[in-house]
Each structure stands twice: as C-alpha cells, then as structure tokens.
N, C-alpha and C positions, 0 to 999 in steps of 0.2 A: 584365129581367123579361118573360117571355112574355106576350102579350096586355095590356102596360101601356097605358093610354090617358092622353091628355094630357101626352105626354113632354116637350114644350117647357115646360110648366108646371112639372112636376115638376123638371126640370133647373134652372129659374129659381129654384125653392123650395131645391134643394141649394145652390147658390150662394150664394143669400142666407143661408142657415144657416151655411155655411162661413165667410162674411165675417163674421157676428155672432160665430161662436165665435173667429175669429182675433182681432177687436177687444176682445173680453172677455179672451181670454188674454193679449195685450199689456198691457192695462190693470192685470191682477192680477199678472202675473210680468213687469214691466218688464225686469229684469236678465237673463231667459233668453230670447235672440231665436229660439233653435230649438225652443223649447217646443211652438209650434203645429205644427210640422213633425212632431215627435216624436208628439204627440197625434193628428195627423191619420192618420199611419202606423199608429198602434196601433188607431184606430177602424176603418181600412181592412181590417186583418187579421180584425176581429170578423165581417166578412161572409163570410168563409169558415166560419164555424161554424154548423152546422145550428141551425135555428130551434127544433127538438125539444130539442136539448142546452140552449140558452139557457133554455128553458120549463122544462126539468127541474131545471136548477141553481137557478134565481131564483123560480120560481111555483109549483113543486110543494110546497115545503115550506109554503107560506103559504096558496095556493088550491086545491091538489091537481092532478092531470093536467090540463091545459089544451091546446087547440090553438091555437098563436099566431095562425093566420090568423083564425081564427073569432073569437078575442078581439080582435084589432085592427080586425075589420069591426064587431064589437059596439061597440067603443070609440068608432068614428068616425063609424058609420052608425046606431047605435041598433037594430041589427038583434038 
C-alpha cells in the first residue's frame, strides 16, 4: 500500500494473525490438514476485490453507502 507507515510492525501483525488462524483451524478441523492452505488462498484472492464492491455487498443493505477507507479510519482512530 502506497504511503504505508510502520511496514515491519504491520508485517509482524500479519504473521501473528496467520499463525493464530493456522492454530485455530488445526484445532477445529483436525482431520483436514489442507484446510488452512485452502482458506489462506481464498483470503488472498479477496484482496483483488475492490473495497467499494465489498462495501456495496455487505454494508450498503445495512448502513447505506459508505466509504470503506473512512469507515476503517473512524473505527480505528475515532475520527
């Protein structure tokens, strides 16, 4: 992401989140060793979807038209 600050910190958080998800998936779906890989692949494909499309599909019916960037900033920073 252009202009991203604290890249190393964010990469560490991503790595930690991936590890936690992997551990959770292994615990819940003990018989499916490939489940995390499938889930990780599906999640990575979601990155190619435009944020406005996601907002339109999931948020518009509930809270109306919303700018995802503004919504996230408001959620994280209370702006």
